[in-house]
PLY file of the C-alpha trace (Angstrom):
ply
format ascii 1.0
element vertex 467
property float x
property float y
property float z
element edge 466
property int vertex1
property int vertex2
end_header
5.57 -20.98 -29.63
7.58 -17.75 -29.94
6.54 -16.66 -26.42
7.53 -20.05 -25.02
10.98 -19.72 -26.57
11.30 -16.15 -25.28
10.40 -17.21 -21.76
12.92 -20.06 -21.94
15.79 -17.79 -22.95
14.83 -15.04 -20.45
14.69 -17.44 -17.53
17.73 -19.40 -18.72
19.85 -16.25 -18.93
18.61 -15.00 -15.55
19.29 -18.37 -13.93
22.80 -18.43 -15.38
23.65 -15.04 -13.84
21.63 -15.12 -10.63
22.80 -15.66 -7.07
20.85 -16.68 -4.00
20.13 -14.04 -1.36
18.37 -14.74 1.93
16.00 -12.58 3.97
15.14 -13.70 7.50
13.29 -12.18 10.42
11.32 -12.89 13.60
8.33 -11.19 15.17
5.58 -13.04 17.03
2.84 -11.00 15.32
3.78 -12.69 12.00
3.12 -16.22 13.29
1.38 -18.26 10.59
1.41 -15.40 8.08
2.04 -16.23 4.43
4.64 -13.80 3.09
5.13 -13.27 -0.63
8.41 -11.61 -1.60
7.90 -9.60 -4.78
9.64 -7.23 -7.13
8.09 -4.79 -9.56
8.06 -6.25 -13.05
6.29 -3.51 -14.98
7.30 0.12 -14.35
3.90 1.68 -15.06
1.16 -0.90 -14.43
2.31 -1.95 -10.94
2.52 -5.55 -12.09
4.80 -7.48 -9.80
6.59 -10.79 -9.93
6.55 -13.15 -6.95
10.11 -14.24 -6.17
9.21 -16.69 -3.41
6.63 -17.39 -0.72
7.20 -18.52 2.86
5.01 -19.05 5.92
6.26 -17.72 9.25
6.39 -20.41 11.94
4.56 -20.34 15.29
7.21 -17.97 16.66
6.86 -15.61 13.71
10.22 -16.61 12.22
10.87 -17.02 8.50
13.71 -17.36 6.03
13.27 -16.64 2.32
15.70 -17.57 -0.44
15.62 -15.39 -3.55
17.39 -15.79 -6.90
18.43 -12.44 -8.37
20.70 -11.48 -11.25
20.88 -7.78 -10.30
20.09 -5.48 -7.40
16.35 -5.28 -6.88
13.92 -3.54 -4.56
12.12 -6.49 -2.96
8.93 -5.97 -1.01
6.30 -7.78 1.04
2.64 -6.80 1.32
2.27 -7.30 5.08
-1.25 -6.23 6.08
-1.50 -2.44 5.99
2.26 -2.16 5.46
4.46 -2.52 2.41
7.89 -3.60 3.66
10.76 -3.13 1.23
14.47 -3.78 1.03
17.14 -3.34 -1.64
18.64 -6.80 -2.15
22.10 -7.36 -3.60
22.52 -10.79 -5.25
24.37 -13.16 -2.95
23.88 -11.09 0.23
22.05 -12.24 3.38
19.73 -9.98 5.36
18.34 -10.31 8.88
15.53 -7.73 8.98
13.84 -5.96 11.89
10.08 -6.24 11.43
7.40 -3.77 12.49
4.33 -5.31 14.22
1.94 -6.97 11.77
-1.33 -5.05 11.34
-4.02 -6.86 9.38
-5.73 -5.14 6.46
-9.48 -4.85 6.96
-12.12 -5.48 4.31
-12.78 -1.75 4.31
-9.14 -1.24 3.39
-9.38 -3.83 0.60
-12.51 -2.22 -0.85
-11.15 1.32 -0.57
-9.84 2.35 -4.03
-7.78 5.10 -2.37
-6.11 2.88 0.21
-2.33 3.16 0.18
-0.12 0.91 2.28
2.36 2.38 4.74
5.76 1.99 3.08
8.52 0.96 5.48
12.14 0.55 4.48
13.26 -2.43 6.54
16.25 -2.05 8.79
18.73 -4.90 9.16
20.51 -6.13 12.26
23.86 -5.86 10.45
24.49 -2.11 10.46
27.27 -0.82 8.20
27.44 2.59 6.55
28.68 0.90 3.37
25.58 -1.34 3.12
23.27 -0.23 0.30
20.08 0.03 2.38
21.84 2.09 5.05
23.19 4.43 2.39
19.78 4.87 0.77
18.07 5.52 4.12
20.70 8.11 5.04
20.27 9.76 1.65
16.44 9.75 1.89
16.63 11.34 5.36
18.26 14.37 3.74
16.46 14.29 0.40
12.79 13.69 1.29
12.29 16.78 3.53
13.80 18.97 0.81
11.67 17.33 -1.91
8.47 17.72 0.12
9.28 21.36 0.80
9.51 22.17 -2.90
7.00 19.69 -4.31
4.23 22.23 -4.84
6.46 25.21 -5.57
7.11 26.85 -8.91
10.83 27.62 -8.96
12.01 31.04 -10.06
15.38 31.51 -11.76
16.87 32.55 -8.44
15.50 29.46 -6.74
16.78 27.28 -9.58
20.31 28.53 -8.94
19.78 27.85 -5.26
18.70 24.31 -6.16
22.17 23.54 -7.54
23.71 24.65 -4.24
21.18 22.64 -2.24
21.87 19.48 -4.26
25.59 19.86 -3.63
24.89 20.23 0.07
22.62 17.17 0.20
25.11 15.13 -1.81
28.25 16.05 0.11
28.25 13.00 2.46
27.84 10.60 -0.48
30.24 11.92 -3.11
32.94 9.33 -2.38
30.58 6.42 -3.09
31.72 3.99 -5.78
28.46 2.01 -5.66
27.05 2.24 -9.20
23.44 1.52 -8.17
23.51 4.08 -5.34
25.13 6.71 -7.55
22.47 6.25 -10.24
19.76 6.31 -7.57
20.97 9.72 -6.35
21.38 11.02 -9.90
17.75 10.38 -10.79
16.44 11.60 -7.47
18.17 14.93 -8.15
16.79 14.82 -11.69
13.29 14.77 -10.18
14.07 18.03 -8.36
15.37 19.58 -11.56
12.26 18.40 -13.40
10.13 20.31 -10.90
12.43 23.31 -11.07
12.11 23.41 -14.85
8.32 23.51 -14.38
7.89 19.98 -15.74
9.65 20.54 -19.07
9.66 16.96 -20.24
11.79 17.36 -23.38
14.56 19.19 -21.53
14.60 16.62 -18.73
14.52 13.67 -21.10
17.30 15.13 -23.22
19.54 15.63 -20.16
18.84 12.54 -18.07
17.27 9.82 -20.25
18.38 10.28 -23.87
21.07 7.90 -25.03
21.23 6.04 -21.72
20.26 2.45 -20.87
16.81 1.88 -19.44
17.24 1.04 -15.73
14.47 -1.47 -15.07
15.74 -2.17 -11.56
16.22 1.40 -10.28
13.06 2.94 -8.73
14.46 6.49 -8.87
14.97 6.17 -12.63
11.51 4.65 -13.10
9.85 7.44 -11.10
11.49 10.03 -13.33
10.57 8.13 -16.50
6.91 7.91 -15.44
6.73 11.62 -14.62
8.50 12.79 -17.78
6.39 10.66 -20.14
3.04 10.89 -18.38
0.26 11.18 -21.01
2.92 11.52 -23.72
0.57 10.54 -26.56
-1.79 13.38 -25.62
1.16 15.79 -25.49
2.46 14.57 -28.86
-0.99 14.92 -30.40
-1.06 18.63 -29.64
1.87 19.17 -31.98
1.79 19.16 -35.77
2.16 15.39 -35.77
-1.41 14.94 -34.47
-2.75 13.51 -37.73
0.26 11.22 -38.12
-0.22 9.77 -34.63
-3.94 9.24 -35.13
-3.33 7.58 -38.49
-0.66 5.28 -37.05
-3.02 4.12 -34.29
-6.43 4.15 -35.94
-5.57 3.24 -39.53
-2.17 1.51 -39.71
-2.58 -0.24 -36.33
0.96 -1.60 -36.20
3.91 -1.15 -33.88
6.15 -0.10 -36.77
3.81 2.68 -37.90
3.55 4.08 -34.36
7.28 3.70 -33.78
8.12 5.61 -36.98
5.91 8.54 -35.95
7.23 8.82 -32.40
10.84 8.33 -33.51
10.59 11.79 -35.10
10.95 13.12 -31.56
14.75 12.90 -31.42
14.76 13.06 -27.63
13.34 9.54 -27.29
16.52 7.57 -27.88
17.75 4.85 -27.86
15.28 2.25 -29.18
14.90 0.77 -25.69
13.57 4.07 -24.31
11.33 4.60 -27.36
9.73 1.18 -26.91
9.04 1.81 -23.22
7.43 5.16 -24.09
5.23 3.32 -26.61
4.17 0.72 -24.04
3.42 3.37 -21.43
1.43 5.40 -23.96
-0.62 2.40 -25.10
-1.39 1.51 -21.49
-2.52 5.04 -20.60
-4.63 5.46 -23.74
-6.46 2.21 -23.01
-8.16 3.99 -20.08
-8.94 7.15 -22.05
-11.39 7.62 -24.92
-9.03 8.98 -27.55
-8.64 5.72 -29.49
-10.54 2.47 -29.77
-9.39 -0.32 -27.50
-9.31 -2.80 -30.36
-6.87 -0.57 -32.29
-4.64 -0.22 -29.22
-4.70 -3.99 -28.69
-3.75 -4.54 -32.34
-0.65 -2.38 -31.87
0.17 -4.13 -28.61
-0.04 -7.51 -30.34
2.12 -6.15 -33.16
4.67 -5.00 -30.57
4.76 -8.47 -28.98
5.29 -10.16 -32.35
7.88 -7.68 -33.67
10.18 -6.48 -30.88
13.23 -8.65 -30.19
13.98 -7.44 -26.64
12.66 -10.26 -24.45
12.25 -8.09 -21.35
10.12 -5.58 -23.23
8.02 -8.32 -24.83
7.28 -9.77 -21.38
6.33 -6.31 -20.11
4.04 -5.87 -23.14
2.37 -9.20 -22.35
1.81 -8.05 -18.76
0.25 -4.83 -20.07
-2.02 -6.82 -22.37
-3.09 -9.12 -19.57
-3.91 -6.22 -17.27
-5.92 -4.16 -19.78
-7.95 -7.16 -20.93
-8.50 -8.93 -17.59
-12.03 -7.55 -17.12
-12.79 -6.83 -20.76
-15.73 -8.46 -22.53
-14.59 -11.40 -24.62
-11.50 -12.14 -22.50
-10.86 -14.58 -19.68
-11.26 -13.04 -16.21
-8.77 -13.67 -13.40
-8.91 -17.25 -12.16
-9.25 -18.16 -8.50
-8.70 -21.04 -6.08
-11.20 -20.67 -3.24
-12.81 -22.97 -0.70
-16.47 -23.51 0.07
-17.87 -24.14 3.57
-17.01 -27.87 3.27
-13.37 -27.15 2.33
-13.89 -28.09 -1.32
-11.55 -26.16 -3.62
-13.05 -24.42 -6.66
-11.64 -22.53 -9.63
-13.43 -21.00 -12.62
-12.72 -24.17 -14.58
-14.84 -26.06 -12.04
-17.90 -24.51 -13.69
-16.98 -24.92 -17.37
-19.93 -25.84 -19.56
-22.29 -23.39 -17.88
-22.66 -19.65 -17.74
-21.39 -18.36 -14.39
-23.11 -15.48 -12.60
-20.21 -14.46 -10.35
-20.89 -12.05 -7.52
-19.00 -10.57 -4.58
-20.97 -10.10 -1.36
-20.86 -9.96 2.44
-23.23 -11.98 4.59
-24.46 -8.99 6.56
-24.46 -6.37 3.82
-27.99 -4.97 3.54
-27.71 -4.69 -0.25
-26.47 -8.26 -0.57
-29.17 -9.68 1.70
-31.86 -8.00 -0.39
-30.56 -9.66 -3.55
-29.90 -13.15 -2.17
-33.62 -13.92 -2.39
-33.62 -12.94 -6.08
-30.49 -15.04 -6.65
-32.34 -17.99 -5.12
-35.17 -17.57 -7.64
-32.72 -17.30 -10.54
-30.89 -20.42 -9.41
-34.07 -22.47 -9.07
-35.31 -21.40 -12.52
-32.10 -21.58 -14.55
-29.65 -23.92 -12.77
-29.49 -26.26 -15.79
-27.46 -23.69 -17.73
-26.56 -21.02 -15.13
-24.20 -21.52 -12.19
-24.37 -18.89 -9.48
-21.13 -18.40 -7.56
-21.00 -16.03 -4.60
-17.63 -14.99 -3.19
-18.03 -13.94 0.43
-15.64 -11.34 1.83
-16.58 -11.49 5.53
-13.27 -11.81 7.35
-14.25 -14.94 9.32
-15.11 -18.02 7.26
-17.30 -19.21 10.15
-19.64 -16.30 9.41
-20.17 -17.71 5.91
-20.72 -21.25 7.22
-23.28 -20.08 9.76
-25.09 -17.96 7.18
-25.37 -20.79 4.65
-26.64 -23.21 7.30
-29.33 -20.81 8.51
-30.38 -19.46 5.09
-30.52 -22.78 3.26
-29.21 -21.26 0.03
-27.85 -24.06 -2.13
-25.75 -22.45 -4.85
-21.97 -22.22 -4.51
-20.59 -19.95 -1.79
-16.82 -19.45 -1.63
-14.71 -17.56 0.89
-12.07 -15.13 -0.33
-9.59 -15.77 2.51
-7.42 -18.14 0.45
-6.89 -15.43 -2.19
-7.61 -11.96 -0.73
-6.01 -10.28 -3.75
-9.04 -11.36 -5.77
-10.75 -8.11 -4.73
-8.05 -6.14 -6.53
-8.00 -8.53 -9.47
-11.72 -7.97 -10.06
-11.52 -4.27 -9.12
-14.19 -4.67 -6.41
-15.13 -1.28 -4.98
-18.72 -1.85 -3.88
-20.94 -4.71 -2.74
-22.55 -6.50 -4.40
-20.69 -6.57 -7.74
-21.61 -9.02 -10.53
-19.99 -10.56 -13.61
-21.37 -12.97 -16.22
-18.94 -15.53 -17.70
-19.89 -17.82 -20.60
-19.41 -21.60 -21.00
-15.97 -21.05 -22.51
-14.76 -19.05 -19.51
-14.90 -15.61 -21.14
-16.54 -12.47 -19.82
-19.91 -11.66 -21.36
-20.98 -8.83 -19.03
-18.36 -6.91 -17.04
-19.76 -5.74 -14.76
-23.11 -7.51 -15.08
-26.43 -6.06 -13.91
-27.81 -7.15 -10.56
-30.80 -9.53 -10.35
-33.02 -6.50 -9.74
-31.73 -4.67 -12.80
-33.17 -6.72 -15.68
-30.41 -9.33 -15.50
-32.79 -12.17 -16.41
-33.86 -10.49 -19.66
-30.26 -9.87 -20.67
-29.37 -13.44 -19.73
-32.08 -14.80 -22.07
-30.73 -12.61 -24.87
-27.20 -13.91 -24.27
-28.31 -17.56 -24.12
-30.31 -17.28 -27.34
-27.32 -15.68 -29.08
-25.15 -18.59 -27.94
-27.75 -21.17 -28.98
-28.31 -22.41 -25.42
-32.05 -21.63 -25.65
0 1
1 2
2 3
3 4
4 5
5 6
6 7
7 8
8 9
9 10
10 11
11 12
12 13
13 14
14 15
15 16
16 17
17 18
18 19
19 20
20 21
21 22
22 23
23 24
24 25
25 26
26 27
27 28
28 29
29 30
30 31
31 32
32 33
33 34
34 35
35 36
36 37
37 38
38 39
39 40
40 41
41 42
42 43
43 44
44 45
45 46
46 47
47 48
48 49
49 50
50 51
51 52
52 53
53 54
54 55
55 56
56 57
57 58
58 59
59 60
60 61
61 62
62 63
63 64
64 65
65 66
66 67
67 68
68 69
69 70
70 71
71 72
72 73
73 74
74 75
75 76
76 77
77 78
78 79
79 80
80 81
81 82
82 83
83 84
84 85
85 86
86 87
87 88
88 89
89 90
90 91
91 92
92 93
93 94
94 95
95 96
96 97
97 98
98 99
99 100
100 101
101 102
102 103
103 104
104 105
105 106
106 107
107 108
108 109
109 110
110 111
111 112
112 113
113 114
114 115
115 116
116 117
117 118
118 119
119 120
120 121
121 122
122 123
123 124
124 125
125 126
126 127
127 128
128 129
129 130
130 131
131 132
132 133
133 134
134 135
135 136
136 137
137 138
138 139
139 140
140 141
141 142
142 143
143 144
144 145
145 146
146 147
147 148
148 149
149 150
150 151
151 152
152 153
153 154
154 155
155 156
156 157
157 158
158 159
159 160
160 161
161 162
162 163
163 164
164 165
165 166
166 167
167 168
168 169
169 170
170 171
171 172
172 173
173 174
174 175
175 176
176 177
177 178
178 179
179 180
180 181
181 182
182 183
183 184
184 185
185 186
186 187
187 188
188 189
189 190
190 191
191 192
192 193
193 194
194 195
195 196
196 197
197 198
198 199
199 200
200 201
201 202
202 203
203 204
204 205
205 206
206 207
207 208
208 209
209 210
210 211
211 212
212 213
213 214
214 215
215 216
216 217
217 218
218 219
219 220
220 221
221 222
222 223
223 224
224 225
225 226
226 227
227 228
228 229
229 230
230 231
231 232
232 233
233 234
234 235
235 236
236 237
237 238
238 239
239 240
240 241
241 242
242 243
243 244
244 245
245 246
246 247
247 248
248 249
249 250
250 251
251 252
252 253
253 254
254 255
255 256
256 257
257 258
258 259
259 260
260 261
261 262
262 263
263 264
264 265
265 266
266 267
267 268
268 269
269 270
270 271
271 272
272 273
273 274
274 275
275 276
276 277
277 278
278 279
279 280
280 281
281 282
282 283
283 284
284 285
285 286
286 287
287 288
288 289
289 290
290 291
291 292
292 293
293 294
294 295
295 296
296 297
297 298
298 299
299 300
300 301
301 302
302 303
303 304
304 305
305 306
306 307
307 308
308 309
309 310
310 311
311 312
312 313
313 314
314 315
315 316
316 317
317 318
318 319
319 320
320 321
321 322
322 323
323 324
324 325
325 326
326 327
327 328
328 329
329 330
330 331
331 332
332 333
333 334
334 335
335 336
336 337
337 338
338 339
339 340
340 341
341 342
342 343
343 344
344 345
345 346
346 347
347 348
348 349
349 350
350 351
351 352
352 353
353 354
354 355
355 356
356 357
357 358
358 359
359 360
360 361
361 362
362 363
363 364
364 365
365 366
366 367
367 368
368 369
369 370
370 371
371 372
372 373
373 374
374 375
375 376
376 377
377 378
378 379
379 380
380 381
381 382
382 383
383 384
384 385
385 386
386 387
387 388
388 389
389 390
390 391
391 392
392 393
393 394
394 395
395 396
396 397
397 398
398 399
399 400
400 401
401 402
402 403
403 404
404 405
405 406
406 407
407 408
408 409
409 410
410 411
411 412
412 413
413 414
414 415
415 416
416 417
417 418
418 419
419 420
420 421
421 422
422 423
423 424
424 425
425 426
426 427
427 428
428 429
429 430
430 431
431 432
432 433
433 434
434 435
435 436
436 437
437 438
438 439
439 440
440 441
441 442
442 443
443 444
444 445
445 446
446 447
447 448
448 449
449 450
450 451
451 452
452 453
453 454
454 455
455 456
456 457
457 458
458 459
459 460
460 461
461 462
462 463
463 464
464 465
465 466
């Protein structure tokens, strides 16, 4: 109930302050493409929030309307490209699009794939427009940053840095745009952070302490993430090591952890301290320093204690991400079509265990295991539903394969929800999961049919009283 009330007040307040902005564009290569306009919601988990979705017409034209209460970096995942634009509430933008280049399945399965980031240009060119200002600034800043990225600055070079920053900043010093001025400030802070050989306390004290947390400014967020990277591990090396461990492993509450970290006087105000706590909990979840159940207890305590609605929503996003493939939690849902255009979700199979697998029709490894899946399905279909998600790019390949093979369990094509590969962290084919009758993960990942899956399935079914 509390979360429902929080959501109501967050969205009510945003709606009361927001203005409609439009983004439009035309390029024939976008014809029929579904475009989701997003903004980053969580500064360290890469969670995003979809602002609106449009489909480009047969000419590749689209127009999106977005409600925003503050300036935001808005982006579109367009094939191999990530197109972004800084949107001012109430402004209208006609953007110039690069040609659309489709992402391949190899790209989707590549854990190291990074999209090409393109700052969209607009047809209305004015030096006072925010995007023009940022592009002009980046043209001067990025070459200098790249030049010094891997350098260790000496004292002499540090003095030179001050002169260089003044030189880079000279064309922009008359700006009265608050967002742009803060953007430049934290970009320069990144250079100083490198020059100080990554001295986090000094940087935090100068640029972050006592200042509001800028959720909408990517330059600020980049600095925050660099300064407080692996902060719990850093804090544990100090004398407070036992206090931190006790707060997490014994007390297991937000208040106990907050009281320990608050001893570091640099992490002020409370808003900054809470974001450091959330970032630390998220990072530790993927390390082996503390038990995941203890970290989740503190995260739940945070959600139930903190009054800042924005931070509570970020904490809920963190919780959802760290538990999405964890045993005992619900996996990401899907809405996918079979070869007869029937739409399925995970709830379509409630009441049975689901052996979910990701495959390609002409993957040698998958083909070898399809025969074993057929045997499993014929033996255990009364309590086990096999669901295969096919990632071949053309749905006709799946239809032809099913018709020729005669396999009769459920085959779904990923095309309606390509992001499902990221949601299930698919990096190799085949990959398996076992989900119980209540829709919760039992094995994540699950063994393949050739790797004693049947024996482990019997053990699971007996434990659940199915057998």
